[in-house]
C-alpha positions in Angstrom: -4.7 39.8 -24.9 -6.8 36.7 -25.4 -10.3 36.8 -26.9 -12.8 36.4 -24.1 -15.1 34.2 -26.2 -12.2 31.8 -26.9 -11.4 31.8 -23.2 -15.0 31.0 -22.4 -15.1 28.2 -25.0 -11.9 26.7 -23.5 -13.3 27.0 -20.0 -16.5 25.2 -21.0 -14.7 22.4 -22.9 -12.1 22.0 -20.1 -14.6 21.8 -17.2 -17.3 19.8 -19.0 -16.1 16.5 -17.6 -15.1 18.0 -14.2 -18.5 19.3 -13.1 -21.5 17.1 -12.3 -24.7 17.9 -14.2 -27.0 20.3 -12.4 -30.8 20.4 -12.7 -32.4 23.8 -13.3 -33.4 23.8 -9.6 -29.8 23.2 -8.7 -28.7 26.1 -10.8 -31.4 28.3 -9.2 -30.3 27.3 -5.7 -26.6 28.0 -6.6 -27.6 31.4 -7.9 -29.4 32.1 -4.6 -26.5 31.1 -2.4 -23.8 32.7 -4.5 -25.8 36.0 -4.6 -26.1 36.1 -0.8 -22.5 35.1 -0.1 -20.9 35.4 2.5 -24.3 35.1 4.3 -25.7 31.7 5.0 -29.3 30.5 4.5 -31.3 27.5 5.5 -33.2 25.4 3.0 -36.4 27.0 4.5 -35.1 30.4 3.6 -34.4 29.2 0.0 -38.0 28.0 -0.1 -39.3 31.3 1.2 -37.3 33.5 -1.2 -37.3 31.5 -4.4 -40.6 29.7 -4.7 -39.1 26.2 -4.4 -41.4 23.6 -2.9 -40.3 23.0 0.7 -39.3 19.4 0.1 -37.5 20.3 -3.1 -35.5 23.0 -1.3 -34.3 20.5 1.3 -33.4 17.9 -1.3 -31.6 20.3 -3.5 -29.6 21.8 -0.7 -28.6 18.4 0.6 -27.5 17.3 -2.9 -25.5 20.5 -3.4 -23.9 20.1 0.0 -23.0 16.4 -0.7 -21.2 17.6 -3.9 -19.4 20.3 -1.9 -21.0 23.3 -3.6 -22.5 24.4 -0.2 -21.0 24.0 3.2 -22.8 23.9 6.5 -22.2 27.2 8.4 -23.9 27.3 11.8 -27.6 26.7 11.1 -27.5 27.4 7.4 -25.5 26.7 4.3 -23.0 29.0 2.5 -21.8 28.9 -1.0 -18.3 27.6 -1.7 -15.9 28.6 -4.5 -17.1 25.4 -6.3 -20.6 26.9 -6.3 -19.5 30.0 -8.1 -17.5 27.9 -10.5 -20.4 25.6 -11.3 -22.8 28.6 -11.6 -20.5 30.3 -14.1 -20.2 27.1 -16.1 -24.0 26.6 -16.1 -25.1 30.2 -16.7 -22.1 32.1 -18.1 -23.1 34.9 -15.8 -20.0 37.1 -15.1 -21.4 37.8 -11.6 -20.5 34.2 -10.7 -16.9 34.7 -11.9 -16.7 37.9 -9.8 -18.1 36.1 -6.8 -15.3 33.5 -7.2 -12.8 36.4 -7.0 -14.6 37.6 -3.8 -14.5 34.1 -2.3 -10.9 33.7 -3.1 -10.1 37.3 -2.0 -8.1 38.2 -5.1 -8.2 41.2 -7.4 -7.5 40.3 -11.0 -9.1 41.0 -14.3 -12.0 38.7 -15.3 -10.0 37.4 -18.3 -7.0 36.5 -16.1 -9.1 34.5 -13.8 -10.9 32.8 -16.6 -7.6 31.8 -18.2 -6.4 30.6 -14.8 -9.5 28.4 -14.5 -8.7 26.8 -17.9 -5.2 25.9 -16.6 -6.6 24.6 -13.3 -9.2 22.5 -15.1 -6.4 21.0 -17.3 -4.4 20.2 -14.2 -7.4 18.5 -12.5 -8.1 16.5 -15.6 -4.5 15.3 -15.8 -4.7 14.2 -12.2 -8.0 12.4 -12.8 -9.9 14.5 -10.3 -13.3 16.2 -10.7 -14.6 19.2 -8.9 -16.1 17.2 -6.0 -12.8 15.5 -5.2 -10.5 18.4 -5.7 -9.8 20.8 -2.8 -10.2 24.2 -4.7 -12.2 26.2 -2.2 -9.0 28.0 -1.2 -7.0 29.6 -4.0 -3.6 28.4 -2.7 -4.9 24.8 -2.7 -6.1 25.2 -6.3 -2.6 26.7 -7.2 -0.9 23.6 -5.8 -2.7 21.4 -8.4 -1.1 23.6 -11.1 2.3 23.7 -9.4 2.4 19.9 -9.6 3.0 20.2 -13.4 5.4 23.1 -13.6 8.7 21.9 -14.9 11.2 24.8 -14.6 8.9 27.7 -15.5 5.2 28.4 -15.8 5.6 28.2 -19.6 6.3 24.5 -19.3 2.5 24.0 -18.7 2.0 24.5 -22.5 3.8 21.1 -23.1 2.7 19.3 -20.0 -1.0 20.2 -19.9 -1.5 21.3 -23.5 -2.7 24.8 -22.6 -2.2 27.3 -25.3 0.6 29.8 -24.7 -1.6 32.9 -24.9 -3.9 31.4 -22.2 -0.8 30.7 -20.0 0.3 34.3 -20.4 -3.1 35.6 -19.4 -3.4 33.3 -16.4 0.1 34.0 -15.0 -1.0 37.2 -13.3 -3.6 35.2 -11.3 -1.2 32.4 -10.3 1.4 34.9 -9.0 -1.3 36.9 -7.2 -2.5 33.8 -5.4 1.0 32.6 -4.4 2.4 36.0 -3.4 2.8 34.9 0.2 4.9 31.9 -0.8 7.4 33.8 -3.0 10.9 34.8 -1.9 12.2 38.0 -3.5 15.8 39.0 -4.2 16.9 41.7 -6.6 13.5 41.9 -8.4 13.4 38.1 -8.9 10.6 36.1 -7.3 11.1 32.4 -6.6 8.3 30.1 -5.4 9.2 28.3 -2.3 8.0 24.7 -2.4 
């Protein structure tokens, strides 16, 4: 079992260059949208419920949507997985991490998801992508960035991405859970079909 504080430190250091800086208003707006997920809300509703100035609410929502933290959903905006990720990075609030599990529709331990995010961040860094350019709103898409670097077995990521072995062990549960639908099984052996 990996120490949660070590995982959080690795997460923060891995994602520091991958996430754009957020103002305190941006963090407040992300918190609002992540907390009401899967419901959507207009910038006017953000203004009414949080005390933002009306013009600031519209500017903040447009900025977050431009960076793909929010997506247009009918007449309002809804939080994306990137919003939960950015909120967790900015606040360290475990609720944001659990919201990401809800958005990705996976049931894993918090530590397993956090370790997985360390591996994902390392893969994105190696590819030269940041959170706005990467397509990680769907968990299977996020997993494909990691699969790009697997050489033989999942353990190879230790050498390819420089992720500590204990973090890889912790993250494996999440990776397999995400890719269950793409696995072929024969005699208790699972093989990823690529």
